[in-house]
MARKE-564746 format. One line per field, with one value per residue (C-alpha): x, y, z; residue number from 1. Coordinates in steps of 0.001 Angstrom, whole numbers, plus 500000, padded with zeros to 6 digits. Layout:
# MARKE-564746
X: [X	...] $
Y: [Y	...] $
Z: [Z	...] $
drenvo: [NUM	...] $
This chain:
# MARKE-564746
X: [822071	818770	819401	819523	815840	814664	812601	813587	813352	813755	816557	818152	819629	821179	820942	823770	826715	830085	832871	836607	837957	841546	841038	842710	840968	842591	841406	838043	834961	833486	829759	828719	825451	825446	823184	822505	820294	819774	820873	818844	819532	817130	815609	814781	817481	819253	822861	824250	824056	825320	826645	827706	829203	828410	830625	828143	830757	830028	826291	826391	828836	826503	823630	825550	826595	823041	821653	824585	822779	819543	818329	817705	819022	818526	819010	819292	818027	818299	815211	816373	816631	820407	821749	823523	824570	824645	826993	827716	830407	832671	831904	835423	836695	835251	831855	832357	829248	828965	825744	826522	826401	823270	820671	817737	815221	816907	817029	813821	811567	808313	809391	810659	807352	805403	807772	807323	803552	803618	805785	805894	804483	804988	804206	805172	806168	807951	811278	810039	808708	809499	809336	810040	809887	810710	813189	812031	814450	811537	807946	807019	809705	808848	812466	813608	810702	811832	815230	813736	815543	813962	814988	814056	814434	813934	813335	813741	810853	813065	814109	810655	808999	811948	813287	811034	813264	812869	810063	812254	814894	812300	811270	814903	815211	812182	813670	816877	814897	813244	816585	818085	815144	815534	819272	818532	815922	818324	821039	818574	817320	820904	821540	818325	819206	822655	821062	818729	821635	823522	820428	819949	823590	823193	819950	821634	824588	822237	820242	823449	824498	821115	821261	824766	823635	820663	822894	825477	822749	821175	824540	825119	821607	822102	825427	823891	820986	823403	825544	822437	821250	824687	824756	821322	822434	825642	823677	821220	824104	825861	822653	821976	825504	825415	822011	823008	822753	825893	829238	830875	834484	836514	840307	842827	845487	847742	845050	844446	840849	839346	835628	833402	829747	828279	827506	831255	831789	828989	830419	834044	833615	836013	834839	834966	837446	839742	839801	839908	843439	844542	845828	843034	845280	845203	841477	841179	844540	844120	845712	842566	843706	847149	849407	848844	845135	845708	848195	845605	842983	845288	846262	842587	841547	844744	843943	840538	838593	835907	836766	834053	834546	834084	836665	836921	837506	837843	835754	837515	836398	838296	835297	835726	832932	832288	831840	830981	833367	833074	835841	835450	838186	837333	839292	840137	840357	843848	845478	844193	843002	842522	840292	838604	835147	834380	830920	830996	828207	828254	827192	827969	824321	823900	827017	825834	822420	824119	826241	823205	821400	824422	824614	820907	821201	824064	822139	819088	821145	822728	819374	818004	820920	820583	816818	817363	819571	817073	814349	816522	818559	818913	821976	822246	826025	825946	823238	825184	828404	826599	824919	828346	830124	827420	827368	831064	831089	827745	826896	830312	830750	834272	833359	830333	829885	826996	827309	825301	825286	826723	824468	824732	823815	826861	829143	828571	830571	830995	829139	830147	832240	833709	836238	838241	840098	839000	841778	841340	837601	838079	840310	837922	834954	836745	834284	831857	828197	826357	823004	824642	824683	828371	829354	830065	827086	826571	826188	823830	821700	821455	820623	818140	816666	816982	819238	822366	824775	826865	827341	830529	832501	835269	833073	830243	830628	828981	831945	834679	835441	836174	836573	840380	840059	837516	839500	842665	840883	839526	835922	834019	830405	828573	825194	824236	820821	819248	818288	814895	812111	808949	810196	813443	816895	818862	821917	823239	824077	826777	827961	830959	831712	834825	832904	830734	826990	826445	823302	820192	816688	815810	818923	818346	814781	815991	818684	816290	813850	816759	817802	814266	814146	817435	815932	812843	815014	817261	814236	812679	815738	815452	817762	819048	819500	821359	823364	824905	825363	827329	829370	830123	831280	833437] $
Y: [618409	617231	618893	622335	622043	620711	622694	623228	620153	617825	615257	613642	610146	608732	605139	602909	603739	602085	604642	604499	606504	606402	607206	603911	601725	598599	599286	597801	599960	600893	601172	604719	606352	610114	612121	615788	618522	622171	624874	628082	631225	632918	634971	631839	632381	629302	629377	625996	622225	619947	616671	613615	610447	607393	604351	601417	598639	598142	598274	595582	593504	593587	592566	589576	588633	588887	586596	584166	581581	581596	578292	579819	582755	586409	589111	592920	594542	598075	599849	598766	595165	594879	592426	594445	591369	587882	585242	586762	585553	588515	588305	587248	590719	592196	593819	594747	595904	596569	597666	595308	592267	590147	591396	589855	591525	589907	586318	586355	588776	587182	587106	590732	591792	590277	591848	595322	595053	595505	596903	593587	590135	586423	583961	580435	578954	575851	577092	577621	580350	583947	586622	590296	593683	597253	599457	603116	605854	608296	607489	611202	612032	610937	611161	608888	606510	606044	604810	602209	598841	595397	592589	589264	585875	582501	579378	576437	573964	571102	572930	574311	570939	568770	570652	571176	573941	575939	577901	579232	580128	581932	583937	584775	586109	588288	589582	590402	592278	594321	595013	596143	598403	599862	600432	602202	604403	605191	606199	608331	609975	610729	612347	614374	615416	616541	618459	620188	621049	622576	624510	625755	626847	628613	630172	631355	632727	634488	635918	637159	638686	640345	641700	643000	644671	646230	647433	648906	650459	651994	653409	654823	656281	657736	659235	660633	662165	663572	665093	666496	667997	669470	670886	672498	673985	675317	676804	678416	679761	681123	682764	684259	685634	687125	688709	690124	693890	693967	693666	690308	689429	686327	686470	683711	683579	685738	688465	687762	688200	684855	685682	688743	689399	692024	694353	694627	695756	698328	699624	700012	700668	697840	695117	691610	690412	693277	692351	688544	687386	690852	691732	693246	696046	697617	698220	699165	700645	704002	706226	707112	704958	704595	701537	701062	700711	697984	696139	696040	694780	691990	690979	690619	688333	686248	685477	684071	687176	688803	692405	695042	698681	701630	702838	705447	703995	705480	704633	703886	707323	708920	709718	708882	707113	705557	701831	699403	696446	693028	690473	686877	684217	680881	678284	674733	672280	671081	673786	676831	680002	679376	682268	685396	686671	690383	691976	695581	698160	701719	703850	707252	708284	707094	708940	712099	711699	711263	714290	716355	715203	716103	719534	720012	719047	721509	724285	723453	723476	726772	728419	727188	728734	732056	732075	731733	734827	736731	736296	737974	740329	743910	744929	744892	744516	741605	739911	740269	739015	736012	735163	734973	733190	730494	729913	728975	727130	725299	725384	724168	726961	728111	731801	734015	737778	740191	743327	746548	749243	752673	755715	756054	752369	751800	749689	746852	747129	744136	744763	741333	738388	735037	732571	735384	738535	742049	742796	739570	740125	743678	742482	739649	742071	744746	744866	747616	747183	746010	744457	742087	738387	738042	740597	739751	737685	739763	742916	741097	739806	743344	744907	742250	741552	737782	734898	734541	731626	728945	725297	725043	728259	726769	725870	728405	731021	733705	733653	734336	737857	736705	732900	733146	734878	732337	729296	730723	730876	727326	728258	725951	727043	730090	731688	735369	736082	739548	740626	742253	743794	745450	745232	746950	745311	746100	744051	740764	737579	735587	732035	730191	726431	724416	721772	721796	721081	722258	724326	722295	723698	722723	724376	727503	727648	727410	730041	732355	732200	732857	735955	737257	736685	738558	741426	741539	741460	744318	746398	745722	746901	750687	752314	748910	749608	752832	751298	748410	750604	753063	750249	748913	752293	752965] $
Z: [693084	694554	697937	696298	695436	698804	701282	704920	707153	704122	703935	700908	701154	698010	696924	698080	695834	695409	694979	694694	697683	696442	692755	691754	689241	690718	694262	695378	695343	698746	699539	700459	701540	700782	703109	702275	703715	702668	705157	705610	707670	710079	707261	705268	702660	701359	702582	701394	701598	704366	702894	704894	703308	705367	704733	704576	704883	708562	708035	705364	707400	710387	708184	706880	710375	711625	708906	708860	711013	709077	707632	704245	702283	703312	700688	700877	697676	696335	694941	691456	692531	692771	695287	697997	699988	698535	697304	693880	691492	692410	696164	696893	695964	699154	698783	695190	693406	689693	688025	685147	687435	687376	689803	691577	689324	686332	687450	689613	687684	688910	692524	692260	690789	693730	696268	694715	695069	698875	701636	703483	703061	702659	699904	698931	695604	694462	695789	699288	701577	700620	703353	702635	704292	703242	705135	704934	705939	706310	705389	705237	702672	699162	698058	700861	700283	696694	697973	700367	700617	700497	702877	701299	703001	701256	703283	700887	700803	701947	705091	705636	705765	706737	709794	712885	714181	711029	712501	715243	712710	710706	713727	714346	710820	711313	714539	712716	710121	712832	714501	711199	710598	714090	713500	710248	711913	714764	712309	710389	713585	714582	711202	711487	715022	713892	711078	713545	715817	712907	711848	715415	715553	712224	713463	716678	714718	712322	715247	716886	713576	713160	716725	716109	712894	714707	717544	715178	713041	716146	717160	713685	713576	717062	716042	712873	714820	717386	714642	712955	716268	716903	713365	713894	717210	715661	712767	715200	717289	714205	712986	716427	716777	713301	713974	717378	717719	719830	718093	718864	718106	718982	719216	719871	722569	720369	720188	716484	715339	714279	713996	714052	713322	710957	713897	714554	710988	711306	714601	713529	709815	708923	706533	707997	705397	706441	710142	710169	710852	711990	715495	717549	718874	715424	715929	719611	720713	719066	721700	723626	726581	728110	727937	731664	730975	728380	730612	733413	730947	729655	733201	734136	731289	731382	735022	734126	735089	732999	732197	731861	731156	728846	726359	723633	720188	716753	713709	710465	709289	712192	714418	718085	719909	723320	723619	726400	726291	727989	727438	728642	728460	726806	728745	727690	730570	729559	727477	729394	727645	723961	722869	724149	723227	723347	723408	722227	722280	721025	723996	722503	722491	726056	727178	725467	727077	730451	729741	728772	731894	734038	732389	732872	736534	737007	735327	737399	740619	739532	738830	742159	744044	742223	742721	746473	746415	744296	746948	749565	747353	748589	746615	742809	742702	745137	743091	739835	741416	742904	739571	737852	740699	741099	737318	737431	740755	740614	736923	735778	733216	732356	732506	733232	733041	733241	731116	731100	728410	728933	729024	725261	724727	722522	724696	727181	730369	732703	735957	737313	736146	737301	735858	734199	735234	734348	731846	729902	729818	728556	725717	724916	724654	722684	719787	718726	719532	716406	715621	713135	714038	713191	715838	719458	720734	723901	721802	719418	722299	723706	720389	719263	722702	722163	723089	720964	721271	719602	720510	718403	718363	716251	713271	713589	710775	712971	715361	712806	714210	717741	717713	717902	721277	722568	721427	722951	726308	725911	725178	722814	723275	724710	725303	725848	727401	727598	731137	730568	732539	731252	727655	728443	728296	731429	730468	729069	731042	729147	729888	728285	728424	727606	725613	722514	722402	725980	725515	724741	724425	727982	729400	727334	728656	732282	731708	729883	732801	735159	733190	733353	737111	737495	735493	737724	740845	739618	738717	742113	743993	744540	742047	741049	737376	737936	740765	738821	735691	737734	739213	735743	734430	737504] $
drenvo: [1	2	3	4	5	6	7	8	9	10	11	12	13	14	15	16	17	18	19	20	21	22	23	24	25	26	27	28	29	30	31	32	33	34	35	36	37	38	39	40	41	42	43	44	45	46	47	48	49	50	51	52	53	54	55	56	57	58	59	60	61	62	63	64	65	66	67	68	69	70	71	72	73	74	75	76	77	78	79	80	81	82	83	84	85	86	87	88	89	90	91	92	93	94	95	96	97	98	99	100	101	102	103	104	105	106	107	108	109	110	111	112	113	114	115	116	117	118	119	120	121	122	123	124	125	126	127	128	129	130	131	132	133	134	135	136	137	138	139	140	141	142	143	144	145	146	147	148	149	150	151	152	153	154	155	156	157	158	159	160	161	162	163	164	165	166	167	168	169	170	171	172	173	174	175	176	177	178	179	180	181	182	183	184	185	186	187	188	189	190	191	192	193	194	195	196	197	198	199	200	201	202	203	204	205	206	207	208	209	210	211	212	213	214	215	216	217	218	219	220	221	222	223	224	225	226	227	228	229	230	231	232	233	234	235	236	237	238	239	240	241	242	243	244	245	246	247	248	249	250	251	252	253	254	255	256	257	258	259	260	261	262	263	264	265	266	267	268	269	270	271	272	273	274	275	276	277	278	279	280	281	282	283	284	285	286	287	288	289	290	291	292	293	294	295	296	297	298	299	300	301	302	303	304	305	306	307	308	309	310	311	312	313	314	315	316	317	318	319	320	321	322	323	324	325	326	327	328	329	330	331	332	333	334	335	336	337	338	339	340	341	342	343	344	345	346	347	348	349	350	351	352	353	354	355	356	357	358	359	360	361	362	363	364	365	366	367	368	369	370	371	372	373	374	375	376	377	378	379	380	381	382	383	384	385	386	387	388	389	390	391	392	393	394	395	396	397	398	399	400	401	402	403	404	405	406	407	408	409	410	411	412	413	414	415	416	417	418	419	420	421	422	423	424	425	426	427	428	429	430	431	432	433	434	435	436	437	438	439	440	441	442	443	444	445	446	447	448	449	450	451	452	453	454	455	456	457	458	459	460	461	462	463	464	465	466	467	468	469	470	471	472	473	474	475	476	477	478	479	480	481	482	483	484	485	486	487	488	489	490	491	492	493	494	495	496	497	498	499	500	501	502	503	504	505	506	507	508	509	510	511	512	513	514	515	516	517	518	519	520	521	522	523	524	525	526	527	528	529	530	531	532	533	534	535	536	537	538] $
């Protein structure tokens, strides 16, 4: 189809055709002008062809009516020279046109040749005066120019020269020709205008479609970027939580563990695959706290309060440790508490450091109190009694006693004691004096003139001969310090504690200095050494 090859703004108008609108061979053919134009979208892509069939019956009828009063004959010719309106042999059938019928170019070849030489003109021959003009649908369109019609009028010579009014008639015919040309141009302009309106509508629809596509694409891109940003944030959060030094565990509303980081596994000794999906009470309710404690904890977090505290937990290997625990509820606006997040930190080292500092402070306070007494001491027995009493009351020791050797140097006798009665102390010390390290530590300290002690009586192999007595009395660690002056041991100052790992180097140094000060004080008191030895033997 010719319109498929046309550029934008071009218009195709077919020659006048006679078609059968009813598909019946017996029905008369009807004149039709087929007008077609290509349709393009906003991007310039060809989208289709707009075709309009114009029934030319009325047009031809108007032409015949307009030229009916002419003095001569007025013909409308196709570009091929066919007679579109004229008194043909088959005219009585009602505007029937057959290409096989005789045409103007066939029976007036010379006249047709002269008419085709110009767009408009006038010439005279023996028949009369010929006047012709060309009806162009669009001068700028070569395709439409090729389908231009010819209007030919013949004024016979007899009427031309025999009728004075012929001139006026001739002018009327020319006027009709101009009117017909104007009508044709108006119809063509209307078709072109309709075509432009359709193209504008298509252009607007295409623009709306493009805008919609851009808007939807922007939304999709925005959603994709938002999802990508969220994914990056989630990945960063997951990496940060997994890399955190603190143990982090998330449980649901049924207290079932749903997520934990590697630090939790390192803290508890349980592999992550062993704890996920397990009830959290299997990992934290190990008997170190009471049920009342756990009920108070649950009541706090279920009422939207953050719980902070310290508990004692047990490693998978069975070792107890201290941990700092913070539990925060994760609340959904509609469904309430959905999960809980717990931050756990092993504070065993900190607690032990605090304990050591507290012990050190007690020992320091104890030594300060005893040193005050030493400055004003006038009685050896009173000084020894005060040194033992203050060690228990201020120093927090379970038991303290100060022993002196007998005249033979074979046995240590308690000159003063606190935290224990005399009989129990006598039974506890019933061991021979020996320089061996596995003997009673007070005897060893006296014999070797050095400090002797144990921070774990139960497991120390040196205490095997007397540990059963110490453990029965609740003692877990001890230290015996020789009380010396001028290279001579006057006695032994022994301290016992109810916990292990009580005596650190700093505490031993303070206590050793204290023992030396006691020795100097006893030596300074007139007859002090003999006085408290006599009191011990009595």
